[in-house]
C-alpha positions as CSV (number, residue, x, y, z in Angstrom):
1,M,0.5,-28.6,-7.3
2,S,1.2,-25.2,-9.2
3,E,4.7,-23.1,-8.3
4,K,2.6,-20.4,-6.8
5,K,1.1,-23.1,-4.1
6,Q,4.4,-24.4,-3.6
7,I,5.7,-21.1,-3.0
8,V,2.8,-20.2,-0.6
9,K,2.8,-23.4,1.1
10,A,6.9,-23.8,1.9
11,A,6.3,-19.6,2.9
12,G,3.8,-20.5,5.8
13,I,5.4,-23.8,6.6
14,L,8.7,-21.7,7.2
15,G,6.7,-18.6,8.7
16,F,5.0,-20.7,11.1
17,A,8.5,-22.5,12.3
18,T,10.3,-19.1,12.4
19,I,7.9,-17.4,14.8
20,L,8.1,-19.8,17.1
21,S,12.2,-19.2,16.9
22,R,11.2,-15.3,16.9
23,I,9.3,-15.9,19.8
24,L,11.7,-17.2,21.8
25,G,14.8,-14.8,20.6
26,M,12.8,-12.1,22.0
27,V,12.7,-14.0,25.2
28,R,16.3,-14.5,25.0
29,D,17.0,-10.8,24.3
30,M,14.5,-10.1,27.3
31,V,17.0,-12.3,29.6
32,V,20.2,-10.9,28.3
33,S,18.7,-7.1,28.8
34,R,17.6,-7.9,32.8
35,L,20.8,-9.8,33.6
36,F,23.3,-7.9,31.7
37,G,21.5,-4.3,30.5
38,A,23.0,-2.4,28.0
39,G,26.8,-1.2,28.7
40,M,30.5,-2.6,28.4
41,A,29.7,-6.6,29.3
42,T,27.1,-6.3,26.2
43,D,28.7,-4.4,24.1
44,A,31.6,-6.9,24.4
45,F,29.8,-10.1,23.6
46,F,27.4,-8.5,20.7
47,G,30.5,-6.9,19.3
48,A,32.5,-10.6,19.4
49,F,29.2,-12.6,18.6
50,M,28.8,-10.3,15.7
51,I,32.2,-11.4,13.8
52,P,31.3,-15.2,13.6
53,N,27.6,-13.9,12.8
54,L,28.9,-11.9,10.2
55,L,30.9,-14.7,8.3
56,R,27.2,-17.2,9.2
57,R,25.3,-14.4,7.0
58,F,28.1,-13.8,4.3
59,F,29.2,-17.5,4.0
60,A,26.4,-19.8,5.5
61,E,23.0,-18.4,5.1
62,G,24.1,-15.5,2.4
63,A,26.9,-16.7,-0.2
64,L,26.3,-20.7,0.3
65,T,22.7,-20.9,0.1
66,A,22.6,-18.8,-2.8
67,A,25.3,-20.7,-4.6
68,F,24.6,-24.1,-3.5
69,V,21.0,-24.3,-4.2
70,P,20.8,-23.2,-7.6
71,I,23.4,-25.6,-8.9
72,F,22.3,-28.6,-6.7
73,S,19.0,-28.1,-8.2
74,E,19.9,-28.3,-11.5
75,W,22.5,-31.1,-11.0
76,R,19.4,-33.1,-9.5
77,E,17.1,-32.3,-12.4
78,K,19.8,-34.0,-15.0
79,H,21.6,-36.6,-12.8
80,G,18.9,-37.8,-10.4
81,D,19.0,-38.6,-6.6
82,A,22.2,-40.3,-6.8
83,G,24.0,-37.8,-8.9
84,A,22.8,-35.0,-6.0
85,R,23.8,-37.2,-3.1
86,E,27.2,-37.4,-4.3
87,L,27.4,-33.9,-4.8
88,A,26.2,-33.2,-1.4
89,N,28.6,-35.5,-0.1
90,V,31.5,-33.9,-1.8
91,C,30.2,-30.3,-0.6
92,F,30.1,-31.4,2.9
93,T,33.7,-32.5,2.9
94,L,35.2,-29.2,1.4
95,L,33.1,-27.0,3.8
96,T,34.2,-29.1,7.1
97,I,37.9,-28.5,5.9
98,V,37.8,-25.0,5.0
99,M,35.3,-24.3,8.0
100,A,37.7,-25.8,10.5
101,G,40.8,-23.7,9.1
102,I,38.3,-20.3,9.4
103,T,37.3,-21.4,12.6
104,L,41.3,-22.0,13.9
105,F,42.5,-18.9,12.1
106,G,39.4,-16.6,13.7
107,I,40.9,-18.5,17.5
108,I,44.2,-17.5,16.9
109,F,44.1,-14.0,15.3
110,S,40.9,-12.7,17.4
111,P,43.3,-9.9,19.1
112,L,43.7,-8.6,15.5
113,I,40.3,-9.3,14.4
114,V,38.6,-7.4,17.2
115,H,40.9,-4.6,17.5
116,L,40.3,-4.1,13.6
117,F,36.4,-4.2,14.1
118,F,36.3,-2.2,17.2
119,P,39.2,0.1,17.7
120,G,36.9,2.4,20.4
121,F,36.5,-0.6,22.8
122,S,40.5,0.3,23.7
123,A,39.0,3.8,25.7
124,V,37.5,1.6,28.2
125,P,39.7,-0.5,30.3
126,G,38.9,-4.3,30.3
127,K,36.5,-4.0,27.0
128,L,38.8,-4.6,24.4
129,E,40.5,-8.0,26.3
130,L,36.9,-9.3,27.3
131,T,35.5,-9.0,23.8
132,I,38.8,-10.9,22.5
133,T,38.2,-13.3,25.1
134,L,34.7,-14.0,24.3
135,N,35.2,-14.1,20.3
136,R,37.5,-17.0,21.0
137,L,34.8,-18.4,22.4
138,L,32.4,-18.0,20.2
139,F,34.2,-18.7,16.6
140,P,33.5,-22.2,16.7
141,Y,29.9,-21.6,16.0
142,I,30.7,-20.6,12.4
143,F,31.8,-24.1,12.0
144,F,28.6,-25.4,12.9
145,I,26.4,-23.1,11.3
146,S,27.7,-23.4,7.9
147,L,27.2,-27.1,8.0
148,V,23.9,-26.2,9.3
149,A,23.1,-24.1,6.1
150,L,24.3,-26.9,4.0
151,C,22.1,-28.9,5.2
152,M,19.4,-26.6,5.0
153,G,20.1,-25.7,0.9
154,I,19.3,-29.3,0.5
155,L,16.5,-29.6,2.5
156,N,14.7,-27.0,0.8
157,T,15.4,-28.2,-2.4
158,L,13.8,-31.8,-1.4
159,R,10.8,-29.1,-0.5
160,H,11.3,-30.0,3.2
161,F,11.4,-26.5,5.0
162,F,10.7,-26.9,8.7
163,T,13.7,-29.0,9.8
164,P,16.0,-26.0,8.9
165,A,13.8,-23.1,10.2
166,I,13.1,-24.4,13.7
167,S,16.4,-25.4,14.5
168,T,17.1,-21.8,15.2
169,V,14.6,-22.4,18.6
170,F,17.5,-24.6,19.9
171,L,19.9,-22.2,19.8
172,N,17.8,-19.4,21.3
173,L,16.8,-22.3,24.3
174,A,20.8,-23.0,24.9
175,M,21.3,-19.3,25.1
176,I,18.8,-18.9,27.4
177,G,19.5,-21.9,29.5
178,S,23.2,-21.0,29.8
179,A,22.3,-17.2,30.8
180,L,20.0,-18.2,33.7
181,L,21.6,-21.3,34.8
182,L,25.3,-20.3,34.6
183,H,25.9,-16.6,34.8
184,S,26.7,-16.8,38.3
185,H,29.4,-19.7,37.8
186,F,31.4,-17.5,35.7
187,E,34.0,-14.6,37.1
188,V,32.5,-12.7,34.1
189,P,29.0,-13.8,33.8
190,I,28.5,-13.2,30.2
191,V,30.7,-15.6,29.4
192,S,27.9,-17.9,30.1
193,L,25.8,-16.9,26.9
194,A,28.9,-17.6,24.9
195,I,28.6,-21.2,26.0
196,G,25.0,-21.2,25.2
197,V,25.9,-20.3,21.7
198,L,28.5,-23.2,20.9
199,I,25.7,-25.7,22.5
200,G,23.2,-24.2,20.3
201,G,25.1,-24.3,17.1
202,L,25.8,-28.0,18.0
203,L,22.7,-28.7,18.8
204,Q,21.1,-27.1,15.1
205,L,23.8,-29.5,13.4
206,L,22.5,-32.4,15.0
207,L,19.0,-31.9,14.4
208,Q,19.5,-31.9,10.5
209,L,21.4,-35.1,10.4
210,P,18.3,-37.5,11.0
211,V,16.0,-35.7,8.6
212,L,18.7,-36.0,6.0
213,W,19.5,-39.8,6.6
214,R,15.4,-40.3,6.2
215,K,15.3,-38.1,3.2
216,G,17.8,-40.1,1.4
217,Y,21.0,-38.1,1.9
218,P,23.0,-39.0,4.8
219,L,26.1,-36.9,4.7
220,R,29.4,-38.9,3.9
221,L,32.8,-38.2,3.5
222,N,33.6,-37.9,-0.5
223,F,37.1,-36.1,-1.3
224,N,36.0,-35.9,-5.2
225,F,37.0,-32.1,-5.4
226,A,37.5,-32.5,-9.0
227,H,33.7,-33.0,-9.2
228,P,32.7,-30.6,-11.8
229,A,29.4,-29.2,-10.1
230,L,31.9,-28.3,-7.4
231,K,34.0,-25.4,-9.4
232,R,30.4,-24.0,-10.6
233,I,29.0,-23.7,-7.0
234,T,32.9,-22.2,-5.7
235,L,32.7,-19.5,-8.6
236,L,29.0,-18.7,-7.7
237,M,29.9,-18.2,-4.5
238,A,32.8,-15.8,-4.1
239,P,30.9,-12.9,-5.5
240,A,27.7,-13.8,-3.5
241,I,29.8,-13.5,-0.6
242,F,29.6,-9.5,-1.2
243,G,26.0,-9.4,-3.1
244,V,24.1,-11.4,-0.7
245,G,25.8,-9.7,2.1
246,V,26.2,-6.3,2.1
247,Y,23.5,-5.3,4.0
248,Y,25.0,-7.3,6.9
249,L,28.3,-5.5,5.7
250,N,26.6,-2.1,6.3
251,I,25.4,-3.5,9.5
252,T,28.9,-4.5,10.5
253,V,30.2,-1.0,9.5
254,S,27.7,0.7,11.6
255,N,28.9,-1.4,14.5
256,I,32.5,-0.3,13.6
257,L,31.5,3.3,14.0
258,A,29.1,2.6,17.5
259,S,32.3,1.6,19.0
260,L,33.8,5.0,18.8
261,L,30.3,6.8,19.8
262,P,29.1,6.6,23.5
263,Q,29.1,3.3,25.7
264,G,25.9,1.5,25.1
265,S,25.5,2.6,21.2
266,V,26.8,-0.9,19.9
267,S,23.9,-2.5,22.2
268,Y,21.4,-0.5,21.2
269,L,21.6,-1.5,17.5
270,Y,21.8,-4.6,18.5
271,Y,18.9,-5.0,20.4
272,A,17.1,-3.0,17.4
273,Q,18.1,-5.3,14.7
274,R,16.9,-8.2,17.1
275,L,13.6,-6.3,17.1
276,F,14.0,-5.2,13.4
277,E,14.6,-9.0,11.9
278,F,11.4,-10.4,13.6
279,P,8.9,-9.6,10.9
280,Q,11.9,-10.7,8.2
281,G,12.4,-13.6,10.1
282,V,8.4,-14.5,10.1
283,F,7.7,-13.9,6.3
284,V,10.6,-12.4,4.4
285,V,13.3,-14.7,4.9
286,A,10.5,-17.5,4.6
287,V,9.4,-16.1,1.0
288,A,13.1,-16.0,-0.1
289,Q,13.7,-19.3,0.6
290,A,10.7,-20.8,-0.8
291,V,10.9,-18.8,-3.9
292,L,14.6,-19.6,-4.2
293,P,14.1,-23.3,-5.4
294,S,11.2,-22.6,-7.7
295,M,13.3,-20.0,-9.4
296,S,16.3,-22.5,-9.7
297,R,14.2,-25.3,-11.1
298,Q,12.7,-23.1,-13.4
299,A,15.9,-21.5,-14.5
300,A,17.5,-25.0,-15.1
301,L,14.7,-26.0,-17.0
302,E,15.1,-22.5,-19.0
303,D,11.5,-21.8,-18.2
304,F,12.3,-18.1,-18.0
305,S,8.4,-16.8,-17.8
306,G,7.6,-19.2,-14.8
307,V,11.1,-17.4,-13.0
308,K,9.6,-13.5,-13.9
309,D,6.1,-15.5,-12.7
310,S,7.8,-16.7,-9.1
311,L,9.7,-13.6,-9.0
312,N,6.7,-11.2,-9.1
313,F,4.2,-13.1,-7.1
314,G,6.9,-13.3,-4.2
315,L,7.7,-9.9,-4.3
316,R,4.4,-9.0,-4.1
317,L,4.0,-11.3,-0.8
318,T,6.8,-9.6,0.4
319,L,5.7,-5.9,0.2
320,F,2.0,-6.9,1.1
321,V,3.4,-7.8,4.5
322,T,6.1,-5.6,4.9
323,I,5.0,-2.3,4.4
324,P,2.5,-2.4,7.1
325,A,5.0,-3.9,9.4
326,A,7.1,-0.9,8.7
327,F,4.3,1.3,9.8
328,G,3.9,-0.8,13.3
329,L,7.5,-1.0,13.7
330,M,8.0,2.8,13.6
331,L,5.0,3.2,16.1
332,C,5.7,0.6,18.1
333,A,9.6,0.9,18.8
334,I,9.1,2.7,22.4
335,P,6.3,0.8,23.5
336,L,8.2,-2.5,22.6
337,F,11.4,-1.9,24.2
338,S,9.4,-0.8,27.1
339,L,7.1,-3.9,27.4
340,L,9.7,-6.5,26.7
341,F,13.1,-4.9,28.2
342,M,12.5,-2.4,30.6
343,G,13.4,-3.6,33.9
344,G,16.2,-4.5,36.0
345,A,19.6,-2.8,34.1
346,F,17.4,-1.8,31.5
347,T,16.0,1.6,32.0
348,F,14.2,3.9,29.7
349,K,17.2,5.7,28.8
350,E,18.2,2.5,27.2
351,V,14.4,2.0,26.0
352,N,14.8,5.3,24.2
353,G,18.4,4.4,22.6
354,A,17.2,1.5,21.3
355,G,13.7,2.7,19.9
356,V,15.1,5.5,18.0
357,A,17.7,2.9,16.1
358,L,14.7,0.5,15.4
359,F,12.4,3.3,13.9
360,Y,15.1,4.4,11.6
361,Y,15.7,0.8,10.4
362,A,11.9,0.1,10.2
363,L,11.8,2.9,7.2
364,G,13.8,0.3,5.3
365,L,11.6,-3.0,5.9
366,S,10.5,-3.1,2.7
367,F,14.0,-2.3,1.1
368,V,15.9,-5.1,2.9
369,A,12.9,-7.5,2.1
370,L,12.9,-6.9,-1.4
371,I,16.6,-7.4,-1.4
372,R,16.2,-10.8,0.5
373,V,13.9,-11.9,-3.1
374,L,15.9,-9.9,-5.9
375,A,19.4,-10.9,-5.4
376,P,18.7,-14.9,-5.2
377,A,16.9,-14.2,-8.2
378,F,20.5,-13.6,-10.2
379,Y,22.2,-16.4,-8.8
380,A,19.3,-18.6,-10.0
381,L,20.0,-17.0,-13.5
382,K,23.8,-17.9,-12.8
383,D,24.4,-14.2,-12.6
384,T,27.1,-13.2,-10.3
385,R,28.5,-10.0,-11.4
386,T,25.6,-7.8,-11.1
387,P,24.6,-8.4,-7.4
388,V,28.5,-7.4,-6.7
389,L,28.0,-4.1,-8.1
390,T,25.0,-3.3,-7.0
391,A,26.2,-4.1,-3.7
392,L,29.4,-2.2,-4.0
393,A,27.7,0.8,-4.8
394,A,25.4,0.7,-2.0
395,F,28.4,0.0,0.6
396,F,30.0,3.3,-0.5
397,V,26.5,5.1,0.2
398,N,26.2,3.6,3.8
399,L,30.1,4.5,4.6
400,L,29.5,7.8,3.3
401,L,26.1,8.6,4.7
402,S,27.3,7.2,8.1
403,L,30.4,9.2,8.2
404,L,28.1,12.4,7.8
405,L,25.1,11.4,10.1
406,M,26.8,9.7,13.1
407,G,28.0,13.1,14.2
408,P,24.5,14.8,14.7
409,M,22.7,11.9,15.0
410,L,24.9,9.2,16.9
411,H,24.0,5.5,16.6
412,A,20.5,6.9,15.2
413,G,22.3,8.4,11.9
414,L,23.9,5.0,11.4
415,A,20.5,2.9,11.6
416,L,19.3,5.7,9.1
417,A,22.3,5.5,6.7
418,T,22.0,1.7,6.5
419,T,18.6,2.4,5.6
420,L,19.2,4.5,2.7
421,A,22.2,2.1,1.5
422,A,19.4,-0.4,1.3
423,A,17.4,1.9,-0.8
424,V,20.0,2.3,-3.6
425,N,20.5,-1.4,-3.6
426,M,17.3,-2.4,-4.1
427,L,16.5,0.0,-6.7
428,L,19.6,-0.9,-8.7
429,L,19.0,-4.3,-8.1
430,L,15.4,-3.8,-9.9
431,W,16.9,-2.1,-12.7
432,F,19.1,-4.6,-13.8
433,L,16.8,-7.5,-13.0
434,R,14.3,-6.0,-15.4
435,R,17.1,-5.3,-18.4
436,R,18.0,-8.8,-17.8
437,L,14.6,-10.7,-17.9
438,G,12.4,-7.6,-19.1
439,P,9.5,-6.8,-17.8
440,F,8.0,-8.7,-14.8
441,G,5.0,-7.7,-13.9
442,G,6.3,-4.2,-12.4
443,R,2.4,-2.4,-12.6
444,A,1.2,-5.1,-10.4
445,I,4.0,-4.9,-7.8
446,L,3.7,-1.2,-8.0
447,V,-0.5,-1.6,-7.4
448,T,0.5,-3.9,-4.6
449,A,2.6,-1.7,-3.0
450,G,0.3,1.2,-3.5
451,K,-3.0,-0.2,-1.6
452,A,-0.7,-1.9,1.1
453,F,0.4,1.9,1.7
454,L,-3.3,3.1,1.4
455,A,-4.4,0.5,3.8
456,S,-1.6,0.9,6.1
457,L,-3.0,4.7,6.8
458,P,-5.8,4.1,8.6
459,M,-3.9,1.4,10.4
460,A,-1.8,3.1,11.7
461,L,-4.0,6.2,12.9
462,L,-5.4,3.5,15.0
463,V,-2.6,1.8,16.4
464,S,-1.1,5.2,17.3
465,W,-4.3,6.6,19.1
466,V,-4.5,3.1,21.4
467,L,-0.8,3.2,22.3
468,T,-1.7,6.6,23.9
469,L,-3.3,5.1,26.4
470,A,-0.6,3.7,27.9
471,D,2.5,5.6,29.5
472,W,5.8,3.6,28.1
473,S,8.2,6.0,30.5
474,L,7.3,4.0,33.7
475,P,8.4,0.6,34.5
476,G,6.8,-2.4,35.4
477,E,2.5,-2.5,34.7
478,R,3.3,-5.1,32.1
479,L,0.1,-6.8,32.0
480,S,-1.9,-3.5,31.2
481,K,0.9,-2.4,28.5
482,G,0.7,-5.8,27.0
483,I,-2.8,-5.6,26.9
484,I,-2.8,-2.0,25.2
485,L,-0.1,-2.9,23.0
486,G,-1.5,-6.6,21.8
487,S,-4.7,-4.5,20.9
488,A,-3.0,-2.0,19.1
489,V,-1.3,-5.0,16.8
490,T,-4.4,-6.8,16.8
491,G,-6.9,-4.0,15.6
492,G,-4.0,-2.5,13.5
493,I,-3.6,-6.0,11.8
494,L,-7.7,-6.5,11.2
495,L,-8.0,-2.8,10.1
496,F,-5.3,-3.2,7.5
497,F,-7.1,-6.4,6.2
498,M,-10.0,-5.1,6.0
499,M,-8.9,-2.3,3.9
500,T,-7.4,-4.6,1.3
501,L,-10.3,-6.6,1.0
502,L,-12.1,-3.1,0.0
503,L,-9.4,-2.0,-2.5
504,R,-9.3,-5.8,-3.9
505,C,-5.8,-6.8,-3.1
506,P,-5.1,-10.1,-4.9
507,E,-2.9,-11.1,-2.0
508,A,-5.6,-10.0,0.7
509,E,-8.4,-12.1,-1.4
510,H,-6.0,-14.6,-1.6
511,V,-5.8,-15.0,2.0
512,A,-9.6,-14.6,2.6
513,A,-10.2,-17.4,0.2
514,T,-7.6,-20.0,1.3
515,F,-8.9,-19.2,5.1
516,R,-12.3,-19.9,3.8
517,R,-11.4,-23.1,2.5
518,K,-10.1,-24.3,5.5
519,I,-13.2,-23.4,7.6
520,L,-15.7,-25.0,5.2
521,R,-13.2,-28.1,5.2
522,K,-14.0,-28.6,8.7
């Protein structure tokens, strides 16, 4: 099977598994918004959860995956499964020790950490203390999820994508179940969500282990810390922490500054981020995870033309999906929150607060998506310096713009600053990567972007008109709202796809050809 077909197949599997998880994630957030609203308790929980979640983004899904997969792929190519098994066990042993230490440190020093991250919480009586308590409960999650990330890296390299992608379903189920069943049993009901996170993290890890065993990679303790590949992974991982995780560092800066804004601002940004991550999780992360093993294997074989081909294909697929998705999120921001979240403690005031944040995040969907594909390309090429430099530039841009915009625009200004910083990071990555690899089909990428943008314009007109058929400020009427929003989204997707076929967009033609083959086969 060609690399392009491998990438498409892997992205399809990941996308299917992830959409199940994202749907449950939406259900989870609907349950949380109805039970707890957007106020002191949710600000405290989302703030407390953000800290181990940030470590997850940086160490687990970010730096660990970006550093481990290229070296592991190369080691497996050169030393076979026996050598790869030994490396996996050494990494598992060291990661277990390191993450246990980090977890213990986080629990002990939670008061200091929370004070640093959320200085504005001390202005509300009890808010800082609640955040510290929740943070201590939630910190062990980073231990479980880091081991899950290692398992994911191994399985993805072995071309098994489904289990790691589907595992977050169990996190969402655990949080939903805990919130519904346990919230009335705690003096502070939102503690039930923290319990759900811990249960979900453990379930995610337990799900990976039997699959690894069946693939011939049972995880065992191996204290051979002098393994030659381990040093290379560590050296690659250190700068990857910043290079891959800068977007989430910018989100963290936004949350820290939001703690200084009116109450509910942290929650608005969280809810907006959750909807913003839906198209990322369904497709963008799928493409990034599917492309990285291919690029890593090609780089290990010094097939740099293959690396450029895989990169070009991944970037075009990403733009083809994220450009119309960005239009859709901007237009549907208020309707989505009205349909999914409004009710109980979540009023139209909260709908507007979260909807405005989603609008400004959505402006940067393609920028963030391209970073997810571009940054790992550097690590596949063993280049750790460049992503750090671009990430550092983006970080300072975000900090400066956040300080400038949060005054006049409040939390919406923080969302816009994050988008603009992502644009800077993406452009710098593209420029440096072209200097490193030479041309990798920039004209074809621009043509795909242009056609996707043109096809999105009539789609936007149709979606805007359909959405005027409902009054999104009114509570209830979920059936009619759901039909109208569903019709707008479905009609928009069909019109976009028809327009891209008329514009002879290769990605649309590929989807149509695949669909025809499936139908004819039946």
